[in-house]
C-alpha positions in Angstrom: -87.0 22.7 2.0 -83.3 23.1 2.2 -80.4 21.5 0.3 -80.4 18.7 -2.2 -81.2 16.0 0.5 -84.5 17.0 2.2 -85.6 15.7 5.6 -89.0 14.1 5.1 -91.5 13.1 7.8 -93.7 10.3 6.4 -97.0 10.1 8.3 -99.1 6.9 8.2 -102.1 5.5 10.0 -101.0 1.9 9.3 -99.8 0.0 12.4 -96.4 -1.7 12.2 -96.5 -5.4 11.3 -99.8 -5.3 9.5 -99.7 -7.2 6.2 -101.3 -4.7 3.8 -100.8 -3.0 0.5 -100.4 0.4 2.2 -97.6 -1.0 4.4 -95.9 -2.4 1.3 -96.0 1.0 -0.3 -94.8 2.8 2.8 -91.9 0.5 3.3 -90.9 0.9 -0.4 -91.1 4.7 -0.1 -89.0 4.7 3.0 -86.3 2.4 1.6 -86.1 4.0 -1.8 -86.1 7.6 -0.5 -83.2 6.8 1.8 -81.4 5.2 -1.1 -81.8 8.4 -3.0 -80.2 10.4 -0.2 -83.4 11.6 1.5 -83.4 11.6 5.3 -86.8 10.0 6.0 -88.5 9.4 9.3 -91.6 7.2 9.4 -94.2 8.4 12.0 -96.8 5.6 12.6 -99.7 7.3 14.2 -100.8 4.2 16.2 -97.4 4.2 17.9 -97.9 7.8 18.9 -101.6 8.1 20.0 -101.2 11.4 21.9 -101.0 14.5 19.7 -98.3 15.9 22.0 -96.2 12.8 21.4 -96.6 13.1 17.7 -95.6 16.7 17.7 -92.6 16.0 19.9 -91.4 13.2 17.6 -91.8 15.5 14.5 -90.0 18.4 16.1 -87.1 16.2 17.2 -86.7 15.1 13.6 -86.9 18.7 12.1 -88.4 17.8 8.7 -88.3 20.0 5.6 -91.5 18.5 4.4 -94.4 16.5 5.8 -95.7 13.7 3.6 -99.1 12.1 4.4 -99.6 8.6 3.1 -103.4 8.6 2.7 -105.6 11.8 2.5 -108.2 10.7 5.0 -106.5 8.2 7.3 -103.2 10.1 7.8 -104.2 13.5 6.4 -105.7 15.4 9.4 -102.8 14.5 11.7 -100.3 15.4 9.0 -102.0 18.7 8.4 -101.7 19.5 12.1 -98.0 18.6 12.2 -97.3 20.6 9.0 -99.0 23.7 10.4 -97.3 23.4 13.8 -93.9 23.0 12.2 -94.6 25.5 9.4 -93.6 23.0 6.8 -95.2 22.2 3.4 -97.5 19.2 3.1 -97.4 16.6 0.4 -100.1 13.9 0.2 -100.1 10.5 -1.5 -103.5 9.2 -2.3 -104.0 5.7 -0.8 -106.7 4.7 -3.3 -109.9 4.6 -1.2 -109.5 8.3 -0.2 -110.1 9.5 -3.8 -112.0 6.5 -5.1 -114.5 6.3 -2.3 -114.0 8.8 0.6 -114.1 11.9 -1.7 -117.7 11.1 -2.7 -119.0 10.6 0.9 -120.3 13.8 2.6 -118.5 13.2 5.9 -115.4 11.5 4.8 -115.2 13.7 1.7 -115.0 16.8 3.9 -111.9 15.3 5.6 -110.3 14.6 2.3 -111.0 18.0 1.0 -109.7 19.7 4.1 -106.5 17.7 3.9 -106.0 18.6 0.2 -106.8 22.2 0.9 -103.9 22.3 3.3 -101.5 20.5 1.0 -99.2 22.0 -1.7 -98.8 18.7 -3.7 -100.9 15.6 -4.2 -99.4 12.5 -5.7 -101.7 10.0 -7.4 -101.2 6.8 -9.3 -103.8 6.7 -12.0 -105.7 9.1 -14.3 -109.1 8.7 -12.6 -107.7 9.8 -9.2 -106.1 12.7 -10.9 -109.4 13.7 -12.5 -111.2 13.5 -9.1 -108.6 15.7 -7.5 -108.6 18.3 -10.2 -112.4 18.5 -10.1 -112.2 19.7 -6.5 -110.7 23.0 -7.9 -108.1 23.3 -5.1 -104.9 25.3 -5.6 -102.4 22.5 -5.3 -100.1 20.7 -7.7 -101.4 17.2 -8.7 -98.7 15.0 -10.0 -99.2 11.5 -11.3 -96.5 9.0 -10.2 -96.9 5.4 -11.4 -96.3 2.9 -8.7 -93.0 1.1 -8.6 -92.6 -2.7 -8.7 -89.6 -4.0 -6.9 -87.5 -6.5 -8.8 -88.4 -10.0 -7.4 -85.9 -12.5 -6.0 -85.1 -15.5 -8.1 -88.3 -17.5 -8.6 -88.5 -20.6 -6.3 -89.9 -23.9 -7.6 -93.7 -24.1 -7.6 -95.3 -26.2 -4.9 -98.8 -26.5 -6.1 -99.7 -29.4 -3.8 -99.0 -27.2 -0.9 -101.9 -25.0 -2.0 -104.3 -27.8 -2.8 -103.7 -28.1 -6.6 -102.9 -31.5 -8.1 -102.6 -32.9 -11.5 -104.5 -30.8 -14.1 -106.0 -28.5 -11.5 -105.9 -24.8 -12.4 -105.0 -22.7 -9.4 -106.7 -19.3 -9.0 -105.1 -17.2 -6.2 -106.6 -14.0 -4.7 -103.9 -12.2 -2.6 -105.7 -9.6 -0.6 -106.8 -8.7 2.9 -110.3 -10.0 3.5 -112.7 -7.0 3.8 -115.6 -5.7 1.8 -113.7 -3.3 -0.5 -111.6 -6.3 -1.8 -114.9 -8.2 -2.6 -113.1 -11.5 -1.9 -116.3 -13.6 -1.9 -117.2 -12.7 -5.5 -115.1 -15.4 -7.4 -116.6 -18.4 -5.6 -119.9 -18.5 -7.4 -118.7 -18.1 -11.0 -115.8 -20.5 -10.4 -118.3 -23.0 -9.0 -120.1 -22.8 -12.3 -116.8 -23.4 -14.1 -116.2 -26.5 -12.0 -119.7 -27.7 -12.9 -118.6 -27.5 -16.5 -115.9 -30.0 -15.7 -113.0 -27.6 -15.6 -110.8 -28.5 -12.5 -110.3 -25.1 -11.0 -109.2 -24.4 -7.4 -109.4 -21.2 -5.5 -107.0 -20.0 -2.8 -107.4 -16.9 -0.7 -104.2 -15.4 0.7 -104.4 -12.5 3.2 -105.3 -11.5 6.7 -108.9 -10.9 8.0 -109.4 -7.1 8.0 -113.1 -7.1 8.7 -114.3 -9.9 11.0 -118.0 -9.9 9.9 -116.9 -10.2 6.2 -114.3 -12.8 7.1 -117.0 -14.9 8.9 -119.2 -14.7 5.7 -116.3 -15.9 3.6 -115.7 -18.8 6.0 -119.4 -19.7 5.6 -118.9 -19.7 1.8 -115.9 -21.9 2.0 -117.8 -24.5 4.1 -119.8 -25.3 0.9 -116.9 -25.1 -1.5 -114.3 -27.7 -0.6 -112.3 -26.8 -3.7 -111.6 -23.4 -2.2 -109.5 -22.6 0.8 -108.2 -19.7 2.9 -105.1 -20.9 4.7 -104.1 -17.4 5.9 -101.4 -14.9 5.0 -98.2 -15.6 3.1 -95.1 -13.4 3.4 -91.5 -13.5 2.4 -90.4 -16.8 0.8 -93.8 -18.3 1.2 -95.4 -15.5 -0.8 -92.8 -16.2 -3.6 -93.8 -19.8 -3.7 -97.4 -18.8 -3.8 -96.9 -16.6 -6.9 -94.8 -19.3 -8.6 -97.5 -21.9 -8.0 -100.5 -19.8 -9.2 -102.0 -20.3 -12.7 -104.1 -17.1 -12.4 -103.8 -14.3 -9.9 -107.1 -12.4 -9.2 -108.0 -8.9 -8.2 -111.7 -8.4 -7.8 -111.8 -5.2 -5.7 -114.4 -2.5 -5.8 -111.6 0.1 -5.5 -107.8 0.2 -5.8 -105.3 3.0 -6.0 -103.1 0.5 -7.8 -102.8 -2.8 -5.9 -99.3 -3.8 -4.9 -100.3 -7.4 -5.2 -101.2 -6.9 -8.9 -97.8 -5.3 -9.5 -96.1 -8.1 -7.5 -97.8 -10.6 -9.8 -97.0 -8.7 -12.9 -93.3 -8.4 -12.3 -93.1 -12.1 -11.4 -94.7 -13.0 -14.8 -98.1 -14.1 -13.5 -101.3 -14.3 -15.5 -103.9 -11.8 -14.1 -107.7 -11.6 -14.1 -109.0 -8.4 -12.6 -112.0 -6.1 -12.3 -112.3 -3.1 -14.6 -111.7 -0.5 -11.9 -109.3 2.4 -12.8 -106.6 1.1 -10.4 -106.5 -2.2 -12.4 -107.1 -1.1 -15.9 -104.1 1.4 -15.8 -101.9 -1.7 -15.2 -103.5 -4.2 -17.5 -105.5 -2.8 -20.5 -103.8 -2.3 -23.8 -102.3 1.1 -24.6 -100.9 2.7 -27.7 -97.5 1.4 -26.8 -98.2 -1.9 -24.9 -100.4 -4.9 -25.4 -102.9 -6.0 -22.7 -101.1 -7.4 -19.7 -104.0 -9.2 -18.1 -107.7 -10.1 -18.6 -110.2 -7.5 -17.3 -113.8 -8.3 -16.6 -116.6 -5.8 -16.4 -117.2 -4.1 -13.1 -119.5 -1.2 -13.8 -119.9 2.0 -11.7 -123.0 2.3 -9.5 -124.7 5.1 -7.6 -122.5 4.1 -4.6 -118.9 5.2 -5.4 -117.7 2.5 -3.0 -119.2 -0.4 -5.0 -119.1 -1.7 -8.5 -121.5 -4.0 -10.3 -119.3 -7.0 -11.0 -120.4 -9.1 -14.0 -120.2 -12.8 -13.0 -120.9 -13.9 -16.5 -118.0 -11.9 -17.9 -115.7 -13.1 -15.1 -116.8 -16.7 -15.9 -116.1 -16.2 -19.6 -112.6 -14.9 -19.0 -111.8 -17.4 -16.3 -112.9 -20.3 -18.6 -110.6 -18.9 -21.4 -107.6 -18.7 -19.0 -108.3 -22.0 -17.3 -108.5 -23.9 -20.6 -105.7 -22.1 -22.5 -102.1 -22.4 -21.0 -100.9 -20.5 -24.1 -103.2 -17.6 -23.4 -102.0 -17.5 -19.8 -98.3 -17.5 -20.9 -98.9 -14.7 -23.4 -100.5 -12.4 -20.8 -97.9 -13.4 -18.2 -95.0 -12.4 -20.5 -96.8 -9.1 -21.3 -97.4 -8.4 -17.6 -93.7 -8.9 -16.8 -92.5 -6.7 -19.6 -95.0 -3.9 -18.7 -94.1 -4.0 -15.0 -90.4 -3.6 -15.9 -91.0 -0.9 -18.5 -93.6 1.3 -16.8 -93.2 0.6 -13.0 -89.6 1.2 -12.2 -89.3 2.0 -8.5 -86.4 4.4 -9.2 -88.8 6.4 -11.5 -91.4 6.3 -8.7 -88.9 7.9 -6.3 -88.0 10.5 -8.9 -91.7 11.4 -9.1 -91.9 11.8 -5.4 -88.8 13.9 -5.3 -90.3 16.1 -8.0 -93.3 16.5 -5.7 -91.1 17.6 -2.9 -89.5 20.2 -5.2 -92.9 21.4 -6.1 -93.8 21.8 -2.5 -90.8 23.9 -1.7 -91.6 26.6 -4.3 
């Protein structure tokens, strides 16, 4: 890698225009790296399906370093490009690659081969770092907390737009609909809460990423008229969504650190999330910060891709939040303060640049 402003080829398997956490991360990386003086070129693999076209695009850019954005999805192609160009490889864990893929015999072999070819791995939370180090590979593992972009001025809430009226308590789950996000889980415990007389409403916000799972969610909603899935919200509409929510949910089996959680935190939203490492690193109390959200039990199982989510614990915490505006306000304020203090996007870029320097040695 030459000079103070490296040329970096970012490699992703995410198609352009897809609403996803990975694309949010990719776009933040690209924007922030360029702002730091890095010449960055984003190579989207779906736009260059032929290996020869990928290599031609990479050679035309002449990178100093190749940066794969997901060890399994983008890793093999990034390894091939780095070798062809004789450039160092940096890998950012996308979450599922170290939380799930690493423990599957076939997918794990792909992850391991990618990391064996890399000089540096960037991870977002301690559990991913421990998984990587346990592989015993000769690469630098650097933990880089995710950045939370400062939000625009908050718009007025429009709760009626999302089905909430009067004293209704609006729970919002912003996530693509697919099994790893476990979107269907909150319906049953929140139905129990409604049966207790607490006027909760549930809104799903995100695209269908798995059609079979999406069909099952639609079947669930047919029997829960107090819950709705109107689609995906982006830009100003997403800002209104966060401003209108009483509680933002993350009930995933696995996360590398969800951008939606950070978006909610920096906007001062109250969060209720599963106790997976990608959530607890954001929300649980630390030696220097109070809890920034409510965390319900989701215990590990023999299947690394699934957690045993405790519906009774979810219900207990959902009841507490739904019936206590003061509790929601306390957690929301703590979330905003923590996002600002610990998830500065400028610090995230500095961590990435440190990874590039490690790769150049």
